[in-house]
N, C-alpha and C positions, 0 to 999 in steps of 0.2 A: 519267771513268775514272781510277783512281788511278795507273795506269802512265803516264798523261800527265804526272802530277806528277813521277814518276821521270825521264822523258825531259827534262822542263823543267830539273830539277836538274843532270842530266848536261850538257845544253847550256849551262846557266849557268856550270858549271865550265870548259867548253871555251872559252866566250866570253872568259874572262880572258886567254887567249892572244893575243887580238886587240889588247888594250890593253898587253900587256907589251912593253917596249922591247927586252929581251933574253930569249930563251927558253933558259935554262940548266937544269942538273939540279935546282936549287932550285925553279925555276918549275914544271918538270915534276912534281916531287914534290908541290908544293902543289896542282896540278890533280888529280893522282891521289888525293890525300887527300880532296878534295871529292867526287870520283866514288865513292870507297869509302864516304863518309858517306851519299851518296844511295842506294847499294845496301843498306847496312845499315838505313837508315830504311825501306826497302821490305821488310825482314825476310829478305834474302838471307843464307844461312848465312855466318858469319864466316870459316870456313876457305875457302869458295868465294870470298869477297870478297878475301881475302889472296892467293889463287892468281891471280885475275883481275888484281889490282893489280901483282903481281910480273911476270906474263907481259907486260902492257902496257909496263911500265918496261923490261924486258929487250929487248923488240922495238924500242922507240923508241930506246934508247941504242945498241943494236947497229947499227941503220940509220944513226944519226947518225955513229957512229964510222967506218962504211964510206963516209960521204959520199954516201949514196944518196938523201937527201931534201933538196930545195931549199926546201920549204915545211913547216916543223916543225908548224905548226898543222894542216895537212891530214894530215900523217904521224901525229900523235897521234890525231886524229879517226878515221883509218882503223884504227889499232891498237885503239882502244876498240871500234869497230864489229866488227872481226874476232874479238876476244876474247869479246864478248857473243854473237856468232853461234855460236862454238865451244861456249860454255856451254849453249846451247839446241839445238844440232844433235844429231840422233839417231845412235846408234852402229849402228842397223840400220833398214831400211826397213819401214814398216807394210804390212799386208795391203791389196792393191788388189782390190776386187770385180770379178768378171768377168761380162760380159753372157751371157744365155742359160743361166744355172745359178743354183742357190740359194746365196746367200752369207749365212751365219748369224753374227750378232754377239751376243755375250753381254756384258751390262753388269754390272759389280760395283763396289762402293764402300761407304763409310760411310753410315749412315743420316743423311739431311739434307744430303747432298752435292749434291743437285739432279739425281739420276740419272734419275728418271722424266721430268722436264722436258727433260733432255738427250736422252733417247731420242726424244721428240717432235720436238726440233730436228733431230736426226740423220735422222729419218724424213722430215721436211720438206725437208731439204737434198737427199736422193737422189730423193724424189718429184718435186721441181721440175726435176730433170734428166731426168725421164722413166723412172725405174726403178720397177718394180712392187714396192711396199714394204708391209710389214705389221709389227704389233707383238704380242708375246706377254707377258702379265702373269703372272709366277710369284711375285710378292711377296704372300705370304699372312700376313706378319708385321705389316705396317703397315696399320692401318685406313684405308680410303679410297684405297688404292693403285690398285685396279681402277677405281674411279670417276674418278680422275685420268687414268688411261690412256684410259678411255672418252671423257671430255670432250675431251681433246687429239685423239683419233682423229676425233671428230665434227667438230671445228673444221678439221682438216687434210684431211678426207675420205680417211682412211687406215684400212683394216680392222684389227681387233684381235681377239685371242683371250683369253678369261678365263672363269672359272667361279666365282661366289661361293659355290657349295656344295662346292667341292673344296678341301680343306685341305692336300693334299700338293703342294708346289711342284715336286717332281721329276716327278710324273705330269702336272701342268699343262704343264711345259716340253716333255715328250715329246709329249703330244697336240697342243699348239699348233704346234710345229715340224713335226710330221708332216702336220698339216692344211694348212699353207701350202706345204710342199714338194710335196704332191700337187697344189696349185693353181698350181704353177710360179712362185711369187713369187721375185723376184731378191734382194731385201733383206729378211731376217727378223731382227727385233730382239727379244732376250729380256731382259726386265727381271727382276732378282732382288732379294731382300730386302737392305736395307742392314744392314751388320754391323760389329762391332768386332773387332779382332784377338784380344781376350781371350774372345770367345764361340765356343768350340771347336765346339759343336753346329751353329751357323750356318755355320761354315767347312766342316764335314763335308757339310752340306746343299749348299753352293755347289759342292763338288767332285763331288757326285752329279749335280747339274744339269748341270755341265760334261761329265760322263761320258755322259749320255743325249743331250744336245744335239749334242755333238761340234762346237762352233763353229769357224768359220774364223778368228775373231779374238775374244779376250777383251779388252774395253776397261775400263780402270780409270778411274772418274770421280773426279777429285780436287777437293776443295773448297779454293779459294785462301784462304778466310777464316781457316783454322786454321794457315796459315803453315808453319813448319818442322816442326811436330808431325806433319804428314802423312807425313814420310819413314818413320817407324817403321811406320805403318799400311800404306804402299805396299809396304814390304819384306815384311810379313806376307802380303799378298795375293799378291805375286809368288811366295812360297814355296809357296802352296797351289794356285794355278792359273797357267797360262802366260799372264801378261799380255803382250799384243802391242802395245798402244798406250795412250795416256793422253789424256783430255779434261779440261781445267782449266775449272772453272766459277766464276762470281761474280767475274770480274776487273774488274767495273765500279765497285766502290766500297769497297775495303778496303785499308788500308795494308800488309797482309801478303801481297800478291800475289806479291812477289818470292820469298818463302819457298817457295811452291808450285812456282814455276818452277825453283828450284835443287834442290828435293826430287825432281824427276822422275828424277834419276840413280839413286835407290833402286830404281826399277822396271826400269832398263836398257831402257826402251821409249820410242819417239818420241812427242812431242805431235802429235796429228793435228788437233784442233780446240780452240778456246777459246770459252767462253760469256761474253758481255759485257753481258748484261741478261736481263730476264724474257721478252721477246717472242721468238717463234719465229725471226725473222730476225736476232736479235742472237746470231749464231753464225757463227764464222769458221774457215775452213780455215787451219791453222797452217803457216807457212813461216818458218824462223828468220831468213833474210835479210830478208824483207819485214817481219817483226815488229820487228826491231831498227831497220830503216830508218825505220819509222814512229815508233818510240819516240824516235829521235833527230831527228825533225822533217824527215827527208829524203824522206818520202812513199813510195809504193809504186805506181809506174806499172804494173808487171806485174800486180799485183792489181787495179788500177783497170781495165786493159784486159780482164781476165777478166770482171769485173762488167759492163762495157760489152757484151762479146760475149754474155753471158747474157741481157741485155735486148734483143739484136739491134739496138741503137741505131745501130751503124756501118753497117748495111745501108741506113739512111735518110739517112746523112750526105752522100753525094756531091752530091745535089740542093741541100741546104742549103748545103754548102760552096761550091758554084758561086756562089750568091747572096752569101754572106758575103765571097768574094774580091772581089766588086764593091762591097762596103760596104753591102749590103742586109741588114737584120735586122728582120723583122716580129714582131708580137705572136704570130703562129702559130709562128714559130721559137722564141720565148721559151717558149711553152707546151710545145713539143717538148723543150726543154732540161729544164724542170721535170719532165716525165713521165719522162725518162731518169733523173734524180736519184732520184725517188720509187721507180722500179722497181729501183734498185740496193740498196735496203735502208736500214738505219739511216744517217741523215744524218751523224752524228758519225763513223761508220766511213768513210764515203765521203770526208769532208773530210780525215781523217787520211791518206788515200792520196795526196792532192795535195801535192806538195812545198811545204813552208813553211806549209801551211794549218793544221797542228796548233797552231802558235803562235797563229794567228788565232782558233782555236776556244776558247782558254783563257778561262775565265770566262763562256762563252756557253752558253746552253741549246739543245742541238740539237733537243729536243722542241718548244721554242717556235718555232724556225725551221721545223720540219716543219709545224706548224699554220699558219704564215704562208703557206707554199707551197700548202698545201691550200686556204686562203682565196683565194689567187691563182687556183688552178685553177677554183674555183667562179666567179670573175669571168670567166674565159675562156669558161666554159660559157654565160654570160649575154650573150656578144657575138655579133653577126652574122658571117657569113662575110667580108663586106667589111671589117668592123672588125678581124678577126683578120689580114687582109692589109694593114692600115693604109690602107685606102681609106675616107677619111672624107668622105662626100658631104654637102654642105650645100645646101639648097634656099632660094634667096633671091629676093625680088621683082626683076624686071627693070626697072631705072630707065628704060630707053628704051621699054619697052612696058608701060604701066600695066595691072594686072590679070593679067599673066603672070609666070612664074617661070623662073629659070635655075638650073642645077646647077653648083656649084663644089666644089673639093676643098680641105680643110685638112690641115695636118700633125699636128694634135693633136685629141683628142676634145673636143667641146664639153661644157660643164657639164651640159646637159640629157641628153646621151648617157651621161655618167658616172653621173648620178643614176639613169637607167633601169637601167644595168648593176648598180649597187650594190643597187637594190631587187630586181632579179631574182636576184642572188646572195645576198641576205640579209646584206650586209656594210655597214659605214659607208662614207660617201663617201670618207673618208680612206684606206680600204683600196684603192679604185680609184686614187686619187691616188698612193699608194705604188707600186702596180703600174706605172703609167705612168712614174713617176720611174725605177724600175728599168730599164724598157725603154729610156728615153731615155739613161741612163748607158751601158748596154751596147751600144746602137746606135752611140753615139759611139765606144766602144772598138773595135767591129767595123769601123767606117769607117776609123779610124786604122790598124788592123792590116791591112785590105784594101789600103789605099794603099801601105803600107810593104812589102808582100809577106810579112808574117808569117803570113798564112793560106794561103800556098802552100808546101806541104811541100818540094818540090824546091828552090825558091828559098831557103827557110829553111836547108836543109842546106848549100847552096852558100855562103850568107852566113856560116854558122857556121864553115866551113872557111877561107874567104878572110879574113873580117874579123869575128871574134866581138865585138870592141868596138863596131863599128857596129851589129851586130844587137842587142846589149844596149841601145844608146842608143835604137834604134827601139822595142824592147819597153818600155823605161822610160817613153818618151813616151806609149805607148798605155795604160799601166796607171794605175789610181787611185794617187796618191802614198801614201795611207794603207795600201793593200794592199801596195805595195812595201816600205814601212817595216816593216810587220808580218812580212814574209817575210825580214827581215834585211838589207835594202838590196841595192844592185846587186851588190856583191861576192859575197854569199851566193847570190843568184839565179844568178850566173855559175857558181858551183861546182855548184849543183843541176843546171844544164843540162848541164854536163860529165859528171855522173854518169848522166844519162839517155840511153837509147838514142834516137837522133834519129827513127827510124822510129816508135817507140812514142809519142814526143812529138808527132809529126805527127798520128798517129791520135787522140791525146788532144785536140789542139787542134781537130781536125775536129768533135768532139762537144762539147767543153767550152769551146771558145774564146769562145763568146758567152754562157756560162752565168752568169746573175746570181743569186747566192744572197743573199736578203734578210738583212740583219743580219750578213753575213760579208764586209764590204768592198764590198757592192753597195748597191742602192737602199735608203735608209733609210725614214723616215716620210714624211709628206705634204709636208714643207718642201722648197721648191725644185721642186715639181712643176709641171705645166702650169697656166697661169693660167686662172682661171675666167672664163667668158664670160657 
């Protein structure tokens, strides 16, 4: 995602403060210059960049003059955070759908902005939350629009309305919305033809559709790849129909994403969602604080907890937590962790929500990691119930009684068992070795955290208040040194913990404490795995 690159550049500029012997006005100006360059390289409007830079400088220098900041690095970071949040915060609240009634959303935007795909993602978002959702296709201008809606609807098991023989989009909109209103659908999504601000006839048509549909919200779908040029288009749409909110698409791979973010001001409407990929789950509810927090590598614990609640993972946590406090972590527990992660959507998005993990994701392919977890899940399916519980029975000849056998227990899987699991799962033996290595590493981490009290939420809160230094020392000992280094060292981890709500952190550790993510500081390949027998 290109915005990761923007966040990396901002963090790189701020990191210069850590090596500066004296932080004076010259140093501050140098850092702000680097931040301005990062924003400009992401195509943020030059006037917006100048305003952001001046506001940060003014805030930092005024607080320094008042003697209000003891840590200038933290002060500057907080000022950057606040100003970026201000830039992206809405001046008004978006429409909130209400249960038990029809909520109609009309989608407008340029042709090629990803409007039809966005409607499918939007429908999927609400359908997964239990809302009765439907789609109406009024795009008679683009060939294949109805087919696309139909294919998406079938994949998502969501009803749609369209008529290939009807050429009047106004009539289609009226008939479709009336049909789903009569059926008591709660979320009705109306897709319209893509248009350009110079196409007056299409704009008149859009106004007519809006007139017959009477939507609760008009959503402008903004293509991030055209950068600042979208501002003029957004203003034209706003002048024709009452745009209530904005969805920004294609933020996963283009250097001009910042231009779209800064162009939202032209609509005077809040960003409600962002699209970060082609898949239906690559669609995120937008929150300015969470977005900027993740952009700056500070994670998004609030968003992570919401995802965990959606998967109902925390309902299963107490039993596992009790075992983990005793230092017990079985293969069944590891499988549960992977199931939770896979149920939370795109792995790259999930990792960016964990403080410090966005730096670890740089240069790594989240799709590859997802495939690896899927291979691990297949290995779990090939195990017996005893093996999942780490009960490895071995039947051996009894030396004292010739011809008879005794049953003993081993701590690791034998090679013959691993070969059977690999064959059943259809993966190479190295894949099972990698899985066992991941389990071994994180079992060791859980044992250390259990003994130190880090898995006990109340004890962790007390330790943080009494002696945060000691708590950090315990946490440092329990973590993989490479992971700690990638998270910015002990000092940065301490700052991240101070920014986090301890209750939320306790909940996160309940479910994520033992989570081993392959290739992300967790178990690597087969090297160092269990010895073959």
